[in-house]
C-alpha beads as a LAMMPS data file, in Angstrom:
LAMMPS data file: protein, C-alpha beads

283 atoms
282 bonds

1 atom types
1 bond types

-500.0 500.0 xlo xhi
-500.0 500.0 ylo yhi
-500.0 500.0 zlo zhi

Masses

1 110.0

Atoms # bond

1 1 1 395.690 -322.945 -16.731
2 1 1 395.517 -320.525 -13.819
3 1 1 396.587 -317.682 -16.127
4 1 1 393.720 -318.429 -18.499
5 1 1 391.275 -318.510 -15.601
6 1 1 392.647 -315.233 -14.274
7 1 1 392.225 -313.556 -17.661
8 1 1 388.744 -314.952 -17.995
9 1 1 387.876 -313.676 -14.487
10 1 1 389.224 -310.193 -15.292
11 1 1 387.308 -310.113 -18.568
12 1 1 384.108 -311.080 -16.794
13 1 1 384.774 -308.438 -14.133
14 1 1 385.299 -305.750 -16.800
15 1 1 382.099 -306.836 -18.547
16 1 1 380.167 -306.530 -15.284
17 1 1 381.536 -303.032 -14.720
18 1 1 380.658 -302.063 -18.292
19 1 1 377.067 -303.212 -17.752
20 1 1 376.801 -301.281 -14.485
21 1 1 378.489 -298.126 -15.800
22 1 1 375.342 -296.542 -17.316
23 1 1 373.442 -297.145 -14.070
24 1 1 376.297 -295.632 -12.028
25 1 1 376.457 -292.550 -14.269
26 1 1 372.675 -292.188 -14.076
27 1 1 372.706 -292.501 -10.279
28 1 1 375.420 -289.835 -9.984
29 1 1 373.485 -287.515 -12.294
30 1 1 370.415 -287.881 -10.050
31 1 1 372.093 -287.813 -6.641
32 1 1 374.529 -284.917 -7.117
33 1 1 371.840 -282.266 -7.721
34 1 1 369.829 -283.625 -4.786
35 1 1 372.855 -283.388 -2.506
36 1 1 373.553 -279.808 -3.590
37 1 1 369.882 -279.020 -3.029
38 1 1 370.093 -280.414 0.515
39 1 1 373.422 -278.768 1.320
40 1 1 372.370 -275.307 0.178
41 1 1 369.061 -275.554 2.051
42 1 1 370.842 -275.735 5.430
43 1 1 373.332 -272.898 4.883
44 1 1 373.114 -269.277 5.915
45 1 1 372.632 -266.583 3.295
46 1 1 376.082 -265.134 4.033
47 1 1 377.812 -268.514 3.734
48 1 1 376.030 -269.262 0.522
49 1 1 376.991 -265.885 -0.927
50 1 1 380.662 -266.415 -0.026
51 1 1 380.935 -269.965 -1.455
52 1 1 377.748 -271.260 -3.110
53 1 1 378.995 -274.826 -3.677
54 1 1 380.905 -275.354 -0.418
55 1 1 379.996 -278.036 2.105
56 1 1 377.871 -276.526 4.909
57 1 1 379.755 -275.886 8.150
58 1 1 376.540 -275.376 10.118
59 1 1 373.059 -276.728 9.518
60 1 1 370.405 -273.990 9.601
61 1 1 367.087 -275.689 10.284
62 1 1 365.620 -272.192 10.522
63 1 1 365.583 -272.097 6.711
64 1 1 362.918 -274.796 6.704
65 1 1 360.904 -272.974 9.359
66 1 1 361.071 -269.782 7.335
67 1 1 360.105 -271.615 4.131
68 1 1 357.120 -273.204 5.860
69 1 1 355.877 -270.008 7.551
70 1 1 356.159 -267.692 4.560
71 1 1 353.810 -267.617 1.601
72 1 1 351.073 -270.186 0.987
73 1 1 353.191 -273.296 1.392
74 1 1 351.209 -274.997 4.253
75 1 1 347.795 -274.763 2.529
76 1 1 349.358 -275.635 -0.832
77 1 1 351.015 -278.672 0.754
78 1 1 347.657 -279.834 2.122
79 1 1 345.905 -279.220 -1.211
80 1 1 348.563 -281.187 -3.068
81 1 1 348.279 -284.119 -0.640
82 1 1 344.469 -284.155 -1.089
83 1 1 344.669 -284.027 -4.883
84 1 1 347.442 -286.619 -5.096
85 1 1 345.832 -289.054 -2.646
86 1 1 342.384 -288.784 -4.265
87 1 1 343.890 -289.210 -7.760
88 1 1 345.818 -292.306 -6.695
89 1 1 342.690 -293.826 -5.128
90 1 1 340.648 -293.090 -8.256
91 1 1 343.225 -294.558 -10.630
92 1 1 343.846 -297.648 -8.482
93 1 1 340.095 -298.302 -8.203
94 1 1 339.154 -297.738 -11.858
95 1 1 342.178 -298.928 -13.847
96 1 1 342.298 -302.560 -12.574
97 1 1 338.586 -303.057 -13.290
98 1 1 338.914 -301.653 -16.805
99 1 1 342.032 -303.726 -17.432
100 1 1 340.333 -306.843 -16.082
101 1 1 337.463 -306.402 -18.503
102 1 1 339.865 -305.867 -21.418
103 1 1 342.093 -308.809 -20.532
104 1 1 339.176 -311.207 -20.104
105 1 1 337.044 -309.962 -23.013
106 1 1 336.429 -312.916 -25.309
107 1 1 335.342 -310.903 -28.333
108 1 1 337.087 -308.274 -30.445
109 1 1 335.817 -305.394 -28.338
110 1 1 338.543 -305.846 -25.730
111 1 1 341.259 -305.067 -28.245
112 1 1 339.415 -301.927 -29.334
113 1 1 339.145 -300.630 -25.770
114 1 1 342.813 -301.478 -25.210
115 1 1 343.832 -299.438 -28.259
116 1 1 341.632 -296.591 -27.005
117 1 1 343.553 -296.452 -23.727
118 1 1 346.923 -296.863 -25.426
119 1 1 346.123 -293.840 -27.612
120 1 1 345.956 -291.889 -24.383
121 1 1 349.664 -292.581 -23.965
122 1 1 350.425 -291.256 -27.450
123 1 1 348.242 -288.147 -27.555
124 1 1 349.140 -285.603 -24.810
125 1 1 346.124 -285.010 -22.585
126 1 1 347.130 -281.354 -22.310
127 1 1 345.706 -280.821 -25.817
128 1 1 342.216 -281.275 -24.403
129 1 1 342.608 -278.905 -21.449
130 1 1 340.938 -275.879 -23.150
131 1 1 337.852 -277.951 -23.998
132 1 1 337.841 -279.480 -20.513
133 1 1 337.984 -276.028 -18.994
134 1 1 334.846 -275.009 -20.887
135 1 1 333.036 -278.171 -19.839
136 1 1 334.106 -277.823 -16.206
137 1 1 333.164 -274.128 -16.176
138 1 1 329.631 -275.098 -17.129
139 1 1 329.575 -277.725 -14.377
140 1 1 331.020 -275.395 -11.736
141 1 1 334.194 -277.452 -11.335
142 1 1 336.763 -274.792 -12.230
143 1 1 338.890 -273.457 -9.375
144 1 1 337.965 -276.492 -7.242
145 1 1 340.040 -279.405 -6.001
146 1 1 337.482 -282.015 -7.210
147 1 1 337.784 -280.633 -10.732
148 1 1 341.559 -281.045 -10.725
149 1 1 341.195 -284.541 -9.233
150 1 1 338.866 -285.622 -12.052
151 1 1 341.344 -284.369 -14.657
152 1 1 344.281 -286.102 -12.965
153 1 1 342.413 -289.406 -12.729
154 1 1 341.542 -289.249 -16.407
155 1 1 345.149 -288.410 -17.305
156 1 1 346.507 -291.279 -15.197
157 1 1 344.169 -294.019 -16.481
158 1 1 345.837 -294.804 -19.862
159 1 1 349.212 -295.793 -18.423
160 1 1 347.647 -297.611 -15.479
161 1 1 345.294 -299.616 -17.713
162 1 1 348.212 -300.464 -20.015
163 1 1 350.289 -301.832 -17.111
164 1 1 347.408 -303.671 -15.442
165 1 1 346.263 -305.266 -18.713
166 1 1 349.743 -306.564 -19.457
167 1 1 350.007 -308.158 -16.039
168 1 1 346.464 -309.602 -16.046
169 1 1 347.087 -311.405 -19.316
170 1 1 349.708 -313.487 -17.518
171 1 1 347.400 -314.445 -14.621
172 1 1 346.178 -318.060 -15.121
173 1 1 342.470 -318.369 -15.785
174 1 1 342.418 -321.517 -13.628
175 1 1 342.497 -319.332 -10.487
176 1 1 339.313 -317.555 -11.493
177 1 1 337.633 -320.738 -12.692
178 1 1 338.274 -322.358 -9.310
179 1 1 336.677 -319.377 -7.581
180 1 1 333.651 -319.580 -9.891
181 1 1 333.268 -323.289 -9.090
182 1 1 333.171 -322.340 -5.396
183 1 1 330.267 -320.034 -6.154
184 1 1 332.072 -316.674 -6.356
185 1 1 330.782 -314.115 -8.827
186 1 1 332.907 -311.956 -11.103
187 1 1 333.149 -309.068 -8.640
188 1 1 334.083 -311.278 -5.694
189 1 1 336.592 -313.172 -7.830
190 1 1 338.218 -309.918 -8.884
191 1 1 338.335 -308.458 -5.374
192 1 1 339.373 -311.640 -3.540
193 1 1 341.553 -313.454 -6.080
194 1 1 342.764 -311.154 -8.846
195 1 1 343.334 -307.783 -7.211
196 1 1 345.704 -309.094 -4.484
197 1 1 347.906 -310.479 -7.252
198 1 1 348.302 -306.983 -8.717
199 1 1 350.322 -305.551 -5.837
200 1 1 353.584 -305.053 -7.797
201 1 1 351.770 -303.230 -10.590
202 1 1 349.678 -301.279 -8.093
203 1 1 352.839 -300.072 -6.344
204 1 1 354.200 -298.926 -9.699
205 1 1 350.956 -297.153 -10.581
206 1 1 350.904 -295.459 -7.166
207 1 1 354.455 -294.139 -7.625
208 1 1 353.979 -292.955 -11.215
209 1 1 350.635 -291.308 -10.456
210 1 1 351.985 -289.659 -7.315
211 1 1 355.007 -288.225 -9.110
212 1 1 352.912 -286.953 -12.015
213 1 1 350.163 -285.376 -9.922
214 1 1 352.436 -284.005 -7.178
215 1 1 354.661 -282.185 -9.696
216 1 1 351.953 -281.131 -12.139
217 1 1 351.814 -277.425 -12.946
218 1 1 349.810 -277.167 -16.183
219 1 1 346.512 -278.538 -14.823
220 1 1 346.761 -276.346 -11.744
221 1 1 347.447 -273.269 -13.891
222 1 1 344.395 -274.044 -16.022
223 1 1 341.878 -274.831 -13.301
224 1 1 343.012 -273.137 -10.066
225 1 1 343.079 -269.379 -9.500
226 1 1 342.176 -268.785 -5.837
227 1 1 345.257 -268.637 -3.546
228 1 1 343.550 -270.984 -1.087
229 1 1 343.306 -273.677 -3.779
230 1 1 346.905 -273.492 -4.983
231 1 1 349.092 -276.583 -5.249
232 1 1 352.788 -276.757 -4.366
233 1 1 354.116 -276.053 -7.884
234 1 1 352.029 -272.864 -8.047
235 1 1 352.902 -271.839 -4.487
236 1 1 356.594 -272.451 -5.115
237 1 1 356.577 -270.020 -8.041
238 1 1 354.975 -267.358 -5.855
239 1 1 357.324 -268.182 -2.989
240 1 1 360.373 -267.675 -5.164
241 1 1 359.209 -264.218 -6.260
242 1 1 358.406 -263.375 -2.628
243 1 1 361.935 -263.962 -1.248
244 1 1 364.120 -264.010 -4.341
245 1 1 367.124 -262.694 -2.353
246 1 1 367.346 -265.671 0.053
247 1 1 368.466 -268.681 -1.930
248 1 1 368.930 -271.119 1.035
249 1 1 365.287 -270.617 2.066
250 1 1 364.174 -271.162 -1.525
251 1 1 366.157 -274.394 -1.627
252 1 1 364.606 -275.419 1.699
253 1 1 361.193 -274.881 0.121
254 1 1 362.281 -277.114 -2.790
255 1 1 363.326 -279.850 -0.339
256 1 1 359.930 -279.659 1.371
257 1 1 358.314 -280.018 -2.030
258 1 1 360.217 -283.113 -3.231
259 1 1 360.685 -284.941 0.089
260 1 1 357.290 -286.712 0.221
261 1 1 357.756 -288.218 -3.256
262 1 1 361.268 -289.407 -2.420
263 1 1 359.998 -291.065 0.773
264 1 1 357.149 -292.724 -1.162
265 1 1 359.583 -294.083 -3.763
266 1 1 361.927 -295.442 -1.087
267 1 1 359.020 -297.249 0.605
268 1 1 357.674 -298.805 -2.618
269 1 1 360.869 -299.166 -4.656
270 1 1 361.134 -302.944 -4.253
271 1 1 357.830 -303.303 -6.123
272 1 1 358.466 -300.556 -8.672
273 1 1 360.792 -302.216 -11.186
274 1 1 359.084 -305.614 -11.084
275 1 1 355.669 -304.069 -11.547
276 1 1 356.819 -301.848 -14.386
277 1 1 358.551 -304.623 -16.306
278 1 1 355.839 -307.222 -15.759
279 1 1 353.101 -304.851 -16.797
280 1 1 354.852 -303.318 -19.774
281 1 1 356.561 -306.376 -21.268
282 1 1 353.490 -308.582 -21.044
283 1 1 351.326 -305.882 -22.518

Bonds

1 1 1 2
2 1 2 3
3 1 3 4
4 1 4 5
5 1 5 6
6 1 6 7
7 1 7 8
8 1 8 9
9 1 9 10
10 1 10 11
11 1 11 12
12 1 12 13
13 1 13 14
14 1 14 15
15 1 15 16
16 1 16 17
17 1 17 18
18 1 18 19
19 1 19 20
20 1 20 21
21 1 21 22
22 1 22 23
23 1 23 24
24 1 24 25
25 1 25 26
26 1 26 27
27 1 27 28
28 1 28 29
29 1 29 30
30 1 30 31
31 1 31 32
32 1 32 33
33 1 33 34
34 1 34 35
35 1 35 36
36 1 36 37
37 1 37 38
38 1 38 39
39 1 39 40
40 1 40 41
41 1 41 42
42 1 42 43
43 1 43 44
44 1 44 45
45 1 45 46
46 1 46 47
47 1 47 48
48 1 48 49
49 1 49 50
50 1 50 51
51 1 51 52
52 1 52 53
53 1 53 54
54 1 54 55
55 1 55 56
56 1 56 57
57 1 57 58
58 1 58 59
59 1 59 60
60 1 60 61
61 1 61 62
62 1 62 63
63 1 63 64
64 1 64 65
65 1 65 66
66 1 66 67
67 1 67 68
68 1 68 69
69 1 69 70
70 1 70 71
71 1 71 72
72 1 72 73
73 1 73 74
74 1 74 75
75 1 75 76
76 1 76 77
77 1 77 78
78 1 78 79
79 1 79 80
80 1 80 81
81 1 81 82
82 1 82 83
83 1 83 84
84 1 84 85
85 1 85 86
86 1 86 87
87 1 87 88
88 1 88 89
89 1 89 90
90 1 90 91
91 1 91 92
92 1 92 93
93 1 93 94
94 1 94 95
95 1 95 96
96 1 96 97
97 1 97 98
98 1 98 99
99 1 99 100
100 1 100 101
101 1 101 102
102 1 102 103
103 1 103 104
104 1 104 105
105 1 105 106
106 1 106 107
107 1 107 108
108 1 108 109
109 1 109 110
110 1 110 111
111 1 111 112
112 1 112 113
113 1 113 114
114 1 114 115
115 1 115 116
116 1 116 117
117 1 117 118
118 1 118 119
119 1 119 120
120 1 120 121
121 1 121 122
122 1 122 123
123 1 123 124
124 1 124 125
125 1 125 126
126 1 126 127
127 1 127 128
128 1 128 129
129 1 129 130
130 1 130 131
131 1 131 132
132 1 132 133
133 1 133 134
134 1 134 135
135 1 135 136
136 1 136 137
137 1 137 138
138 1 138 139
139 1 139 140
140 1 140 141
141 1 141 142
142 1 142 143
143 1 143 144
144 1 144 145
145 1 145 146
146 1 146 147
147 1 147 148
148 1 148 149
149 1 149 150
150 1 150 151
151 1 151 152
152 1 152 153
153 1 153 154
154 1 154 155
155 1 155 156
156 1 156 157
157 1 157 158
158 1 158 159
159 1 159 160
160 1 160 161
161 1 161 162
162 1 162 163
163 1 163 164
164 1 164 165
165 1 165 166
166 1 166 167
167 1 167 168
168 1 168 169
169 1 169 170
170 1 170 171
171 1 171 172
172 1 172 173
173 1 173 174
174 1 174 175
175 1 175 176
176 1 176 177
177 1 177 178
178 1 178 179
179 1 179 180
180 1 180 181
181 1 181 182
182 1 182 183
183 1 183 184
184 1 184 185
185 1 185 186
186 1 186 187
187 1 187 188
188 1 188 189
189 1 189 190
190 1 190 191
191 1 191 192
192 1 192 193
193 1 193 194
194 1 194 195
195 1 195 196
196 1 196 197
197 1 197 198
198 1 198 199
199 1 199 200
200 1 200 201
201 1 201 202
202 1 202 203
203 1 203 204
204 1 204 205
205 1 205 206
206 1 206 207
207 1 207 208
208 1 208 209
209 1 209 210
210 1 210 211
211 1 211 212
212 1 212 213
213 1 213 214
214 1 214 215
215 1 215 216
216 1 216 217
217 1 217 218
218 1 218 219
219 1 219 220
220 1 220 221
221 1 221 222
222 1 222 223
223 1 223 224
224 1 224 225
225 1 225 226
226 1 226 227
227 1 227 228
228 1 228 229
229 1 229 230
230 1 230 231
231 1 231 232
232 1 232 233
233 1 233 234
234 1 234 235
235 1 235 236
236 1 236 237
237 1 237 238
238 1 238 239
239 1 239 240
240 1 240 241
241 1 241 242
242 1 242 243
243 1 243 244
244 1 244 245
245 1 245 246
246 1 246 247
247 1 247 248
248 1 248 249
249 1 249 250
250 1 250 251
251 1 251 252
252 1 252 253
253 1 253 254
254 1 254 255
255 1 255 256
256 1 256 257
257 1 257 258
258 1 258 259
259 1 259 260
260 1 260 261
261 1 261 262
262 1 262 263
263 1 263 264
264 1 264 265
265 1 265 266
266 1 266 267
267 1 267 268
268 1 268 269
269 1 269 270
270 1 270 271
271 1 271 272
272 1 272 273
273 1 273 274
274 1 274 275
275 1 275 276
276 1 276 277
277 1 277 278
278 1 278 279
279 1 279 280
280 1 280 281
281 1 281 282
282 1 282 283
């Protein structure tokens, strides 16, 4: 009897490992490049030239100082923070209200609007950038941060509305009906009752929007030309051509670029998976 139990226990253990194996492989594939990025960024140029993949014997913080002081990295960092923060605020303000209207629409129109937003996930928004550039040029929004912010908000709305709508369809109507009985209007009901329930999805939307906007290069290439308006992806390209012979400093610049997004994900990670699955599966 004990032998049978032991075999059953081993089989269950092997099955657990088999289920975790893809996640382990994926984690290694993500972490190893990040570790090499970090290790190279704190090495001297001579040590890197002698053994590029060796573990650093000394940690050269001066590489980060050099990366920050050379080129347009500081102003690009500030511009990217402004664009990313404003885009997140815009998406988080507009998407829940649009999704709330779609989820609670009693006629057929709600489904039509929902399909309209879902099409935004299928058709790449980059196809419309030439037309947007002409429209923005007429409105004086080219080579401005507000112009890029408007584009990023529009690009982020389809996925955000999709996730919010899926989650809102699972929220019981009884909560809103009770608020209406107490005399609350639709806006107050949404702000006081519904929106606080959306925190997991909101955290997911914040992370996805931040990653997309922070790393975006195409929109910045289209709309920004003045060096003072550059974002980090644009500044990083110029930085690499400026000091192409100093790889550790270039890697330090890369660490500066990706560090804020990594910190944001670590802070909000406990909401990320639940918000993504609840919003997508129920949609």
